C-alpha positions in Angstrom: -11.1 -26.5 -7.9 -14.2 -28.8 -9.3 -13.1 -32.5 -9.1 -14.0 -32.8 -12.7 -10.9 -30.1 -13.3 -8.1 -32.3 -11.6 -7.5 -34.8 -14.3 -7.1 -32.2 -17.3 -4.9 -30.1 -14.9 -2.5 -33.1 -13.9 -2.6 -33.9 -17.9 -1.4 -30.0 -18.7 1.1 -29.9 -16.4 2.9 -33.4 -17.0 2.7 -32.2 -20.4 4.4 -28.9 -20.0 7.1 -30.7 -17.9 7.4 -33.2 -21.0 7.8 -30.7 -23.7 10.2 -28.6 -21.2 12.5 -31.8 -20.9 12.7 -32.4 -24.6 13.5 -28.3 -25.1 10.0 -27.4 -26.6 7.2 -25.0 -25.2 4.0 -26.5 -25.6 2.1 -23.7 -26.7 4.0 -22.3 -28.9 6.1 -25.3 -30.5 9.1 -23.2 -30.3 12.5 -24.3 -29.0 13.8 -23.2 -25.6 17.7 -22.1 -25.9 18.8 -23.6 -22.3 20.9 -20.7 -20.4 22.8 -20.4 -17.1 22.3 -17.6 -15.0 18.7 -17.5 -15.0 17.1 -16.4 -11.7 13.3 -16.1 -10.5 12.7 -12.7 -9.1 9.4 -12.0 -7.1 6.8 -13.6 -5.3 5.2 -17.2 -6.6 2.2 -15.2 -8.0 4.2 -11.7 -9.5 7.8 -13.7 -9.9 9.6 -13.8 -13.5 12.4 -15.9 -14.4 15.6 -13.2 -16.3 18.8 -13.6 -16.9 20.9 -12.2 -13.7 24.0 -12.0 -15.5 22.7 -9.1 -17.7 21.6 -6.7 -15.5 23.7 -4.3 -13.1 23.3 -1.0 -11.3 22.9 0.9 -15.1 19.9 -1.3 -16.1 16.7 0.5 -17.5 13.9 -1.8 -16.7 9.8 -1.2 -17.7 7.7 -3.4 -16.0 3.9 -2.9 -17.6 1.0 -4.0 -16.0 1.7 -3.7 -12.3 -1.5 -4.5 -10.4 -1.2 -5.5 -6.5 2.1 -7.1 -6.8 4.9 -5.5 -7.7 7.4 -7.9 -6.1 9.6 -8.7 -9.2 9.7 -4.6 -9.9 11.0 -4.3 -6.3 13.5 -7.4 -6.7 14.8 -5.5 -9.5 15.6 -2.6 -7.3 16.6 -4.4 -4.7 18.9 -7.1 -6.5 20.7 -5.0 -8.7 20.3 -1.1 -7.3 18.8 -0.2 -11.3 16.0 2.1 -12.1 12.7 0.4 -12.8 10.0 2.4 -14.3 6.0 0.6 -13.5 3.2 1.3 -15.8 -0.6 0.8 -14.8 -3.5 3.1 -15.2 -5.7 1.0 -13.0 -7.0 2.9 -9.9 -6.6 0.2 -7.7 -3.0 -0.5 -9.1 -1.9 3.3 -8.7 -3.4 2.7 -5.4 -1.0 -0.1 -4.2 2.0 1.0 -6.2 1.7 4.5 -4.5 1.6 2.7 -1.1 4.4 0.1 -1.5 6.8 1.9 -3.6 6.5 5.9 -2.4 9.6 5.7 -0.6 11.9 4.1 -3.4 14.0 6.6 -5.2 15.0 3.6 -7.9 11.4 3.0 -8.6 9.2 5.3 -11.0 5.6 5.1 -11.7 3.4 6.5 -14.8 -0.9 6.3 -14.8 -0.6 5.2 -18.7 -0.9 2.1 -20.2 0.4 0.8 -23.7 -0.9 0.5 -26.9 -0.1 1.1 -30.6 -0.9 4.8 -30.7 -1.7 7.7 -27.8 -4.9 7.6 -27.0 -7.9 7.1 -24.3 -9.3 4.0 -24.7 -12.0 1.5 -22.3 -10.3 -1.2 -19.9 -12.5 -3.4 -19.5 -12.9 -4.8 -15.8 -12.6 -8.5 -14.8 -15.4 -10.9 -14.3 -14.5 -11.1 -10.7 -15.1 -7.7 -8.5 -12.2 -8.9 -6.4 -9.8 -9.4 -9.2 -7.3 -6.0 -10.2 -6.8 -6.9 -13.7 -8.4 -4.7 -16.8 -8.2 -5.4 -20.5 -8.2 -3.1 -23.4 -8.9 -6.3 -25.8 -11.8 -7.3 -23.0 -10.7 -11.1 -22.1 -13.5 -11.8 -19.8 -16.1 -10.2 -21.8 -17.5 -7.5 -19.6 -19.7 -4.7 -19.8 -18.3 -2.2 -16.9 -15.2 -0.4 -18.1 -13.0 2.6 -17.3 -11.4 5.1 -19.7 -7.7 5.4 -19.5 -4.6 7.2 -21.2 -2.4 5.1 -23.7 0.4 5.4 -25.5 2.9 3.9 -27.7 6.4 2.4 -26.2 9.0 4.9 -28.3 6.8 7.8 -27.3 7.1 7.1 -23.7 10.7 6.0 -24.1 11.3 9.6 -25.7 9.5 11.1 -23.1 11.5 10.0 -20.7 14.6 9.9 -22.4 15.6 6.4 -23.0 16.9 5.3 -26.5 17.2 1.6 -25.7 16.1 -0.9 -22.7 17.4 -3.7 -20.5 14.3 -5.0 -19.6 10.7 -4.8 -21.0 7.7 -7.0 -19.0 4.4 -7.1 -20.4 1.3 -8.4 -18.1 -1.2 -6.2 -20.3 -4.3 -8.7 -20.7 -4.1 -9.2 -24.4 -2.5 -6.1 -25.2 0.6 -7.5 -25.8 0.0 -8.7 -29.3 -0.3 -4.8 -30.1 2.9 -3.8 -28.3 5.2 -6.5 -29.5 4.1 -5.3 -33.2 5.1 -1.9 -32.0 8.4 -2.9 -30.3 9.2 -4.9 -33.9 8.1 -1.8 -36.2 10.1 0.7 -34.5 13.0 -1.4 -33.7 13.2 -0.8 -30.4 16.7 -2.2 -28.9 15.8 -4.2 -26.1 17.8 -7.1 -24.2 15.3 -9.1 -22.4 11.2 -9.5 -22.8 9.2 -10.9 -20.2 5.8 -11.7 -21.9 2.3 -13.2 -20.4 0.3 -14.1 -22.9 -3.0 -13.4 -21.2 -5.0 -15.8 -23.6 -3.8 -18.7 -21.9 -6.2 -18.1 -19.1 -9.0 -16.1 -21.0 -9.2 -16.7 -24.8 -11.1 -14.5 -26.9 -11.9 -17.8 -29.5 -10.6 -21.2 -30.3 -7.5 -19.8 -32.2 -5.9 -18.1 -29.4 -2.7 -20.9 -29.5 -2.1 -19.8 -33.0 -1.7 -16.3 -32.0 0.9 -17.0 -29.4 2.6 -19.1 -31.6 2.9 -16.3 -34.4 3.6 -13.8 -31.9 6.6 -16.0 -30.4 7.8 -17.3 -33.4 7.9 -13.8 -34.8 10.1 -12.3 -31.9 12.6 -15.5 -32.4 12.7 -14.5 -36.6 13.6 -11.0 -35.2 16.8 -11.7 -32.9 15.1 -13.2 -29.9 16.0 -16.5 -28.2 13.1 -17.8 -26.0 15.1 -19.2 -22.6 12.5 -20.0 -20.3 8.9 -20.7 -20.1 6.8 -20.7 -16.6 3.7 -23.0 -17.7 1.5 -20.3 -16.9 1.6 -18.1 -19.9 4.7 -16.2 -18.7 7.9 -16.4 -21.5 11.5 -14.9 -21.2 13.2 -14.3 -24.6 16.8 -12.4 -24.6 17.9 -10.8 -28.0 20.5 -12.6 -29.6 21.5 -10.3 -32.6 
């Protein structure tokens, strides 16, 4: 970390905490609904906060965007005994998941990305070669890419025989906006949403906060309550209606 970045990072962390204390998210300006039974599952890097009382062995969880840390996915299996479905077409992610989860009967992996339609699209590489996350939106503005299969969530669910989900986790490098819109358009029954808004780290332009706010408030207008933010672009929602 460069020295001149330290005051900004301290100020940002302080602002996040102050907004949290008064019950609002700093970026979206959305109200946070206080709720008990929230539990952090997974590593410091790949973990998420979820309402533990809403999950059991019958739960169906989709974790989209695996990378090289599926500690959250595996934590769901371990703690609740439920079936977890992972999705990621990135070659390094595919290799990692096959190595780490190959013996788990409750973990089901599919080499496909989510978008708003079935297609084959360019998946742009990260700026740092050691990083794994690729982006359909090319958030890091690079020239290198691979081509990958993508599909709409309702099609994926139909193929797998699921009519509803207990959890959908999206860590998909900017594609979350399109997928969220498809979820609302198709009126898919999802109890818990865990969404990383990746523009918090790699904004396409100076209007990124407006896009995040619009997306968060659209979810809330459609019956979701914001119950937790991790101050790192990670948001947890619960459908109330």
